[in-house]
DRENSE-219855 format. One record per residue (C-alpha): residue number from 0; x, y, z. Coordinates in steps of 0.1 Angstrom, whole numbers, padded with zeros to 4 digits. Layout:
BEGIN
[NUM [X Y Z]]
...
# end
This chain:
BEGIN
[0 [0934 -0513 1688]]
[1 [0959 -0533 1709]]
[2 [0964 -0506 1737]]
[3 [0928 -0504 1743]]
[4 [0923 -0542 1744]]
[5 [0951 -0544 1769]]
[6 [0937 -0517 1790]]
[7 [0903 -0533 1790]]
[8 [0920 -0565 1800]]
[9 [0932 -0549 1832]]
[10 [0970 -0543 1823]]
[11 [0981 -0515 1845]]
[12 [1012 -0506 1820]]
[13 [0987 -0502 1793]]
[14 [0968 -0479 1815]]
[15 [0996 -0457 1823]]
[16 [1006 -0455 1786]]
[17 [0972 -0446 1779]]
[18 [0968 -0417 1802]]
[19 [1001 -0403 1788]]
[20 [0987 -0405 1753]]
[21 [0956 -0388 1761]]
[22 [0971 -0361 1784]]
[23 [0996 -0355 1757]]
[24 [0966 -0352 1731]]
[25 [0985 -0374 1706]]
[26 [0969 -0390 1676]]
[27 [0971 -0422 1692]]
[28 [0954 -0407 1723]]
[29 [0926 -0394 1703]]
[30 [0920 -0428 1686]]
[31 [0922 -0444 1721]]
[32 [0894 -0424 1734]]
[33 [0871 -0432 1705]]
[34 [0878 -0469 1712]]
[35 [0874 -0468 1747]]
[36 [0842 -0445 1748]]
[37 [0816 -0473 1744]]
[38 [0829 -0489 1777]]
[39 [0823 -0459 1797]]
[40 [0794 -0444 1818]]
[41 [0796 -0464 1848]]
[42 [0820 -0445 1872]]
[43 [0809 -0420 1898]]
[44 [0829 -0389 1892]]
[45 [0834 -0369 1924]]
[46 [0850 -0333 1919]]
[47 [0867 -0318 1950]]
[48 [0874 -0280 1949]]
[49 [0881 -0252 1972]]
[50 [0904 -0223 1980]]
[51 [0941 -0233 1986]]
[52 [0949 -0244 2023]]
[53 [0916 -0260 2027]]
[54 [0932 -0294 2030]]
[55 [0916 -0308 1998]]
[56 [0944 -0333 1992]]
[57 [0943 -0349 2028]]
[58 [0905 -0350 2024]]
[59 [0908 -0369 1989]]
[60 [0934 -0391 2005]]
[61 [0911 -0400 2033]]
[62 [0880 -0405 2009]]
[63 [0902 -0429 1989]]
[64 [0910 -0450 2020]]
[65 [0875 -0450 2029]]
[66 [0862 -0463 1996]]
[67 [0888 -0488 1996]]
[68 [0883 -0501 2032]]
[69 [0847 -0492 2043]]
[70 [0842 -0495 2080]]
[71 [0821 -0524 2090]]
[72 [0829 -0546 2062]]
[73 [0810 -0527 2034]]
[74 [0817 -0532 1997]]
[75 [0851 -0520 1985]]
[76 [0853 -0497 1955]]
[77 [0883 -0492 1932]]
[78 [0893 -0456 1932]]
[79 [0912 -0434 1907]]
[80 [0925 -0400 1916]]
[81 [0932 -0373 1892]]
[82 [0953 -0344 1911]]
[83 [0955 -0311 1891]]
[84 [0984 -0292 1904]]
[85 [0991 -0257 1896]]
[86 [1018 -0252 1867]]
[87 [1041 -0224 1857]]
[88 [1027 -0202 1831]]
[89 [1063 -0199 1816]]
[90 [1073 -0235 1816]]
[91 [1043 -0255 1820]]
[92 [1058 -0277 1846]]
[93 [1038 -0287 1875]]
[94 [1048 -0292 1913]]
[95 [1028 -0324 1913]]
[96 [1032 -0325 1949]]
[97 [0996 -0343 1954]]
[98 [1013 -0375 1945]]
[99 [1038 -0371 1973]]
[100 [1011 -0362 1998]]
[101 [0991 -0396 1987]]
[102 [1020 -0418 1986]]
[103 [1006 -0440 2014]]
[104 [0981 -0451 1988]]
[105 [1005 -0458 1963]]
[106 [1008 -0497 1974]]
[107 [0971 -0504 1968]]
[108 [0964 -0522 1936]]
[109 [0928 -0509 1939]]
[110 [0942 -0472 1936]]
[111 [0955 -0453 1908]]
[112 [0969 -0417 1912]]
[113 [0974 -0395 1882]]
[114 [0988 -0360 1888]]
[115 [0985 -0334 1860]]
[116 [0996 -0300 1853]]
[117 [0969 -0274 1845]]
[118 [0992 -0257 1821]]
[119 [0974 -0225 1828]]
[120 [0942 -0237 1815]]
[121 [0914 -0213 1824]]
[122 [0899 -0227 1856]]
[123 [0925 -0248 1865]]
[124 [0914 -0280 1852]]
[125 [0939 -0294 1829]]
[126 [0924 -0296 1792]]
[127 [0928 -0332 1791]]
[128 [0911 -0341 1825]]
[129 [0881 -0352 1808]]
[130 [0899 -0377 1785]]
[131 [0919 -0390 1816]]
[132 [0887 -0396 1835]]
[133 [0873 -0413 1806]]
[134 [0903 -0436 1804]]
[135 [0899 -0444 1842]]
[136 [0861 -0451 1836]]
[137 [0869 -0476 1808]]
[138 [0897 -0495 1830]]
[139 [0868 -0501 1854]]
[140 [0876 -0476 1884]]
[141 [0841 -0473 1902]]
[142 [0850 -0440 1919]]
[143 [0871 -0412 1902]]
[144 [0882 -0384 1926]]
[145 [0891 -0351 1908]]
[146 [0910 -0326 1928]]
[147 [0914 -0291 1911]]
[148 [0937 -0262 1917]]
[149 [0905 -0243 1931]]
[150 [0912 -0209 1916]]
[151 [0892 -0188 1891]]
[152 [0868 -0207 1870]]
[153 [0879 -0241 1884]]
[154 [0846 -0244 1903]]
[155 [0825 -0243 1870]]
[156 [0849 -0266 1852]]
[157 [0848 -0292 1879]]
[158 [0810 -0292 1881]]
[159 [0806 -0297 1843]]
[160 [0830 -0327 1846]]
[161 [0817 -0344 1878]]
[162 [0786 -0360 1890]]
[163 [0790 -0348 1926]]
[164 [0809 -0317 1934]]
[165 [0823 -0311 1970]]
[166 [0832 -0276 1977]]
[167 [0857 -0275 2006]]
[168 [0861 -0246 2032]]
[169 [0878 -0241 2065]]
[170 [0869 -0221 2096]]
[171 [0885 -0186 2096]]
[172 [0899 -0185 2061]]
[173 [0900 -0149 2055]]
[174 [0874 -0124 2070]]
[175 [0846 -0146 2060]]
[176 [0841 -0181 2047]]
[177 [0855 -0184 2011]]
[178 [0825 -0202 1997]]
[179 [0807 -0167 1996]]
[180 [0813 -0162 1960]]
[181 [0789 -0155 1933]]
[182 [0778 -0189 1916]]
[183 [0801 -0211 1940]]
[184 [0772 -0224 1961]]
[185 [0751 -0231 1929]]
[186 [0775 -0258 1918]]
[187 [0781 -0273 1954]]
[188 [0765 -0306 1959]]
[189 [0780 -0311 1992]]
[190 [0797 -0284 2012]]
[191 [0826 -0296 2035]]
[192 [0841 -0277 2064]]
[193 [0874 -0293 2068]]
[194 [0900 -0287 2098]]
[195 [0870 -0285 2120]]
[196 [0890 -0284 2150]]
[197 [0901 -0248 2143]]
[198 [0885 -0217 2158]]
[199 [0855 -0203 2140]]
[200 [0836 -0235 2130]]
[201 [0802 -0223 2143]]
[202 [0806 -0191 2124]]
[203 [0814 -0209 2092]]
[204 [0784 -0231 2096]]
[205 [0761 -0202 2102]]
[206 [0776 -0183 2073]]
[207 [0770 -0214 2048]]
[208 [0736 -0221 2062]]
[209 [0725 -0184 2056]]
[210 [0736 -0185 2020]]
[211 [0720 -0217 2013]]
[212 [0688 -0203 2028]]
[213 [0693 -0172 2005]]
[214 [0702 -0191 1974]]
[215 [0675 -0199 1948]]
[216 [0658 -0233 1955]]
[217 [0671 -0261 1931]]
[218 [0649 -0276 1906]]
[219 [0662 -0311 1913]]
[220 [0651 -0311 1949]]
[221 [0685 -0317 1963]]
[222 [0695 -0297 1993]]
[223 [0733 -0297 1998]]
[224 [0742 -0310 2032]]
[225 [0771 -0295 2052]]
[226 [0796 -0319 2065]]
[227 [0824 -0310 2091]]
[228 [0857 -0331 2089]]
[229 [0891 -0333 2102]]
[230 [0907 -0351 2071]]
[231 [0941 -0356 2089]]
[232 [0924 -0377 2116]]
[233 [0897 -0393 2094]]
[234 [0870 -0375 2117]]
[235 [0839 -0368 2098]]
[236 [0845 -0391 2068]]
[237 [0817 -0415 2075]]
[238 [0790 -0387 2075]]
[239 [0807 -0373 2041]]
[240 [0806 -0406 2025]]
[241 [0771 -0411 2033]]
[242 [0763 -0378 2019]]
[243 [0780 -0387 1986]]
[244 [0761 -0421 1986]]
[245 [0728 -0403 1992]]
[246 [0735 -0378 1964]]
[247 [0742 -0408 1940]]
[248 [0711 -0422 1949]]
[249 [0691 -0389 1943]]
[250 [0707 -0388 1911]]
[251 [0697 -0420 1899]]
[252 [0662 -0418 1913]]
[253 [0654 -0383 1898]]
[254 [0669 -0390 1864]]
[255 [0694 -0363 1872]]
[256 [0724 -0386 1864]]
[257 [0713 -0389 1829]]
[258 [0707 -0350 1826]]
[259 [0741 -0344 1840]]
[260 [0757 -0368 1816]]
[261 [0740 -0354 1787]]
[262 [0751 -0318 1798]]
[263 [0787 -0329 1803]]
[264 [0789 -0346 1770]]
[265 [0772 -0321 1751]]
[266 [0797 -0294 1766]]
[267 [0827 -0317 1757]]
[268 [0813 -0321 1723]]
[269 [0808 -0283 1716]]
[270 [0843 -0276 1729]]
[271 [0859 -0301 1706]]
[272 [0838 -0288 1677]]
[273 [0847 -0252 1685]]
[274 [0884 -0261 1684]]
[275 [0880 -0281 1651]]
[276 [0861 -0254 1634]]
[277 [0889 -0228 1642]]
[278 [0914 -0251 1630]]
[279 [0896 -0258 1598]]
[280 [0889 -0221 1592]]
[281 [0925 -0212 1598]]
[282 [0934 -0235 1568]]
[283 [0913 -0215 1545]]
[284 [0927 -0181 1551]]
[285 [0962 -0169 1538]]
[286 [0987 -0163 1564]]
[287 [0994 -0128 1552]]
[288 [0957 -0117 1554]]
[289 [0956 -0132 1591]]
[290 [0989 -0112 1599]]
[291 [0975 -0080 1584]]
[292 [0945 -0082 1605]]
[293 [0965 -0091 1635]]
[294 [0987 -0061 1629]]
[295 [0957 -0037 1626]]
[296 [0943 -0051 1659]]
[297 [0978 -0047 1677]]
[298 [0977 -0010 1663]]
[299 [0942 -0005 1678]]
[300 [0929 0004 1644]]
[301 [0904 -0026 1647]]
[302 [0888 -0039 1679]]
[303 [0887 -0077 1684]]
[304 [0852 -0081 1672]]
[305 [0859 -0059 1641]]
[306 [0891 -0081 1634]]
[307 [0869 -0112 1635]]
[308 [0844 -0097 1612]]
[309 [0873 -0089 1588]]
[310 [0888 -0123 1589]]
[311 [0853 -0140 1584]]
[312 [0847 -0117 1553]]
[313 [0881 -0126 1537]]
[314 [0905 -0103 1555]]
[315 [0914 -0064 1549]]
[316 [0904 -0049 1518]]
# end
């Protein structure tokens, strides 16, 4: 496949075209993902999620800078950024403001930024984000930073996609720290208190530490660290990047990396399988029967579960 070959050879125009094909879920995009898949599995996927206003974009911007130009002359890594912006449920258009906020990285040939609309997808992650990450992986990017909308089910979505998940909070955001939600601490590999120069830092740290102490111990032996940062000034980034490196080392040494890859690929396969089975099934049932069951559902004569049972059994009698 010519586009795949050009992308693998380092052609940036081919990369941009491939990303568009995959994000739009075209036939060429699907073929491309299959062609590129054998060349993936090397990138470190880092998810960044948290409530709006926590400074996630500034943090991602500084992380990219740090990976590109490590202090002390460390090894530079190529970085891809997937910034998932809110979108209108009516038009599907995205604000795509992250690209504006990160424009100072645009001139770096080792950085590629892709803004995506969530299109109202459950959890805030664009449906094609996994495919876009795969394309970046095949293109040779060593670090892939994925910033999500941070609303609803987004935390679980990002945890499924990323190897390392950062949950970002700020002091004094609401009456208590926003991380105290059911299930959120369970998927956080690293907790970040950004805007650490604001009042309430100690209270936020105490709240998070208390929650971590009360949370069930993890079977993989990893204890999520709490890192305090002021992203706009680059303060605390060295400690955060060190925590990311330590988590990557932990994943490698414990076999957790392979387990997460297995879980991620299984979830993706089952998602595609689910959609494919529904499409295939829809082709077998007459449209009139489908509409008749739908009408009964709308009239409350059938519950959603009863409607499904009717459809699976050939429609209404």
